[in-house]
N, C-alpha and C positions, 0 to 999 in steps of 0.2 A: 474158580476160587483162587488159583495162583495169580491170575491176572489182577484180581481185586487186591490181594495182599501186596503185589508189586506196585500198584498205583498208590496204595496207602503209604508204602515206604518212601516213594518219590515225593509225595505230598509232605510228609513229616520232614524229610531232608530239606525241602524247599522252605518250609516254615522256619526250620532251625537256622538255615543260611540267612533268611530275611531278618531273624532276630539278631544274628551276629552282626549283620550290616547296620541295623538300627542302633545297636549298642555302640558300634564304632563311631557312628555319626554323632552320638551324644557325649562322647568323651572330649573334654576341652584339651586342645593341643597346648603343649608347654610354650609359654611366652616369657621372655625375660629381656632386660637391658643387655645389649651386646658388649658394652663396656661401661666404665664407671662415670658417674657425675664428676665433672672437674670444675675447679675454681682457679682463676688466674693468679691468685695470691693467697697467702696463709694468714695475713694480718692486715688490718686497715686502721689508720689513725685518722679520725674525723675531726673537722673543724669548720668554722664558718667559711674559710678560704676554699674548701672543696665541696661546698654545699651543692653547687650546680654542675660539678664535674662527675664524670663516670669514675667510680672508685673500685668496683669489683664486678666481674662477670662470671656467671655460672653457665656451663654448657653440658649438654648430654646427647647421646645418640638417639635416633628415632627407634621406636619399638614397633615391631611388625606383628600385628595380630592376624588371625586366620581370615578375618573379614576385611576386605579392602574398603576402608572408610577412614575418616579423620580420627586422630587420636588426640584426646584432651590431656594437656599436661598441667600439673599443679606443683609449685614449689612449696615444700613444707619446712617450717623452721621451728626449732625447739632448743631448749637448754640441755646440756649433756645429761644432767641427772634425770631428765624425763624421757630419755631415749632407751632406757633399759628396764627390765622387769615386765611383769604381766600387763601393766598399763602403759607400755612404751609408746611414745608419740601421742598419747591421749590428750596432751595439752598443747599440741603443735598449732602454730598459726599457719593457715593455708593462704598462699598467695596465688591467685588465678593467673595462669600464663596464657592459655589459649589453645586452639586446635593446631596441631602440627608445628608449634613454635618450639625451638630447641635451644633457647638461651634466655637468660635474664640478666640485664645489667642494672646495677643500682647506682643512683647518684648519691652524693654524700648526705644530703638532707634526708632522703628517703631511708637510707640505711641507718642513720642516726635515730630517726623516729621509730623504726622497727626495733632496734636494739634497746631503746628506752622502754618500749612497750613490753619487751621480753624480760625486763627486770634488771638490765645492766644500768647501774646508776650513772648519772652524768659525771664526766670527768674520770671515769674508771674504765678498766679493761676487763672484758668478759668473753666467754666463748659461746658461739652459736653453732648449732648443727643443722645442716641442710640435707634434704633428700628430695627426689622428684617422684611424683606419682603419675603414671601413665594410665589412662582409663579409656576403655572402649566397651567390651563386654564383661570386663573385670578390671580390678585395680592391680597394677604392677608397680613395685617400688625399686628405685635405684639404691645402690649402696650410699651411705651418708658421708659427707665431708664436713670438716670443721673450719671455722673462721674466727679468729680473734679480732674483736672490735673494741676500739677505744672511743668512747662517746664524749660529747660535749653538751652543755646546756643550751638548747635552742631557745632563742628569745622570740616572742611573737613579732610578726611583721609590723603590726600597728600597736600603739599603746593600749593597755587595758583600761576598762572602766570598772569602778567599784560600786557594789550594790548594798549600801547600809540600809537598815530598816529597823522597825520596832521588833522584828523577829530575832534580831541579834544584838540589840542594845544600841542601835544607831552609831556603830563604830566603824568608820571607813577602813581603819587599819587592820581590822580582822574580818572584813566583809568578803563574801564571795565576789567573783569577778565575771565580767562579760568581755569576750574577745571578738576581734574583727577578722573575718575571713575575707572580707572585701573592704575597700576604703570607707571608713566612717559608718559601717554597718555592723553593729555589735549584737552579740547574743550570748546568753548563758542561762544557768539554772540555779534557783534558790529554793530552799525548803522552809516553808512557813508553818510552824506547828499550830495546832488549835489553841485558842485561849489568848492570843495576842491580836493586835490590830494588823491589818494586811497592808499597812503603809510602808513605803520604801522610797529612796531616792537613788540617783546615780551621781558619782563624783569622778573627776578626772585624775584624782590623786588619792593617797591614803589618808586624807584629812579633809577638813571643811574650808581650807584656806584657798582652794583653787575653784575651778568651775564645778558647780553642782546643779543637777537637772531635776526640776520639779514639774508639776502638772500645769500646763497652760490651757487645758480644756480642749475638747474636740479631738482627742487622740494626739495632741501636740505636746511637746515638751518646752519648758521654759528654763533659761539660764539665770533667772532672777532667784537669788538665794532665799528670798522670802516667799517664793511660790509654794503652794501646798504640795504635800507628798503625792507620789504616784500610788495607786492602790491595785493590788492583785484581786482577781475575781473571787478568790476563796483561799482558805488555808490549804496546804498541800505542796506538791512539787511543781514549781512554776517556771515555765520558760519565759524569760524576760528578754526583750529586744528593744533596740533604739537605732533609728536611722538618722544620723546627723547630716545627711545630705538634704533631707526634707523635714527634719525635726519632728518625726513621728515616733511613737513607741507602742508596745503591746505587751501584754502579760497573759499567758495561757496556762491554765492548770492542766497537768498531764499525769496519766498513769501509763505504764509501759507493759508491753507484751511481746511475744514472738509469734510469728505466723509463717507457715510454709509447709511444704510436704516433707520436710525433715523433722517437723515438730508433731506432737501428739494430736493436735487439732487439724492438721493439714492446712489447706488454704481457706478453710471455711470457719474455723473456730480458733480464736486467740487463746494462747496459753499465757496467763497473767504472771508478771513478775511482782515481787514484794520489795518495798523500799525499806532500808535500814538507816535511820537517821544518824546512828553512831558511826558506821563505816561509810556512809554517804554513797552507797551503791544499791542497785536493783539486782535481785537474784531470783532464780527459779531452778529447781531440779526436775529434770524430765528425761524420758526415753527419746533419743534422737536417732535418725536414720541417715547414714552416709550417702544413700542413694538420692536424697532430696536436698533442699536448701531452705533458707528462711531469712527473714529480716526482723529487726526490732521496729516496733511502731508505737506511736502514742495514741491513746484514746480510741483504740480499735478502729483506726481510720488511716487512709493513705494520704495524710496531710503532713505529718511529721514522721519520718521514718529513716532508719539507717540500714545501709548495706556496707560493703567494703570497696575501697578503691583498688587500683591495679597492684598496689603494694600490700594489700591485705589489711590496711588501716581502716578503722571505722569512719564512715563518711555519710553525710546526708544524701539520700536519694530524693526525698521530697522535703521541702522546708519553706514555709510562707515568707521567711526572711530572705533566703538565698535562692529560692526557686527550685526547679527540678533539674537533676543531673542524670542524664541517660547513661553515663559511663560507669555508674556505680553498680557493682555486682551483688548478687545474693550471697549469703554466708553458708558455708558447709562445715560439717564436722569430719574429722579424719577417719573415724570408723564408727559404726553403729554401736549404741550402748547408752547407759545412763550418765547424764552430764549435769554438773552444776554450772549454770550459765550466769555470768556477771556482766552487768552494764554499768559503766562508771562515767557519769557526766558532770562530776563536780568541778573538773578543771576544763574550761572551755578551750584552752590551748592544747589539750590532749585528751579528747574523748576516746575511750577505749573499751574493749570487752575482753572477757576471758572464757574459755571453754575448758572445764576440768572434768575429765572422765573419772567416774567413781568406781 
């Protein structure tokens, strides 16, 4: 009997020790940045003169996680008022850096674009706050640093085209515009409400006294001022393009959604956005996951869709006008939660989006 009791005690002790070991294995070891994020200057004055020059560099130490694997770094940017309180950093712009990359240098043009998108008006000085997220089995954040940025008004590389039509009273001076991301290839969006004709034209200036483009038939444009108007396929939100290299044009009706494993429908079901003609933006409120990513896409298809470039700016991943860009990344949210997501395509020189945590 004593032998049985003795064996029972040994067995219990073994089980207890095993449980203790299992518990120790499941406790995450503390991980942190060994030193602060640094920036090589406290203020930057931007202008056309330093567009292509390196104007500021952010650097940070590597973070060592328990698992020996690559660490993914992301630079987060926000305005000072959004970095405090219960929703701190909820509206941050995320700039993908890459695996095991420990610095980010901005050229003048890219920093100016970022600052304008963050709400610093052109020709003014404002403050931006930066921090770094290191991610492997969890997210670790550095301490934040501030940078004062003086912006300027960036002009498009190529002249704009204006898109007057029946939908806005045939007024070139107040018409939406199309911009060129490549020489002589223009693209933009117009909203045609129901109840008007879907005719429009394009002009090279804010009047009818310069070149205006009409329909030559067969998908071609004409510079004859008496040519008939171009016609959209339907009322609604229309992507308009014209290629002056081969004198072709197109008009595609679009609706917009988000898709990805950060969004409610995952990669199988689009979450639709709603257009507001007054504010000229598309919006949706949805529960989002920081562990996934998403893109904006038109018409529930991978023909016209947006991700972000290396600087976190909205950029076409697929576009029938400009083609496919494999360097464009998916979009992420800073932390899981309920967000109001805004897509703004009314200015073709500054397509942008916002993520506001509710």
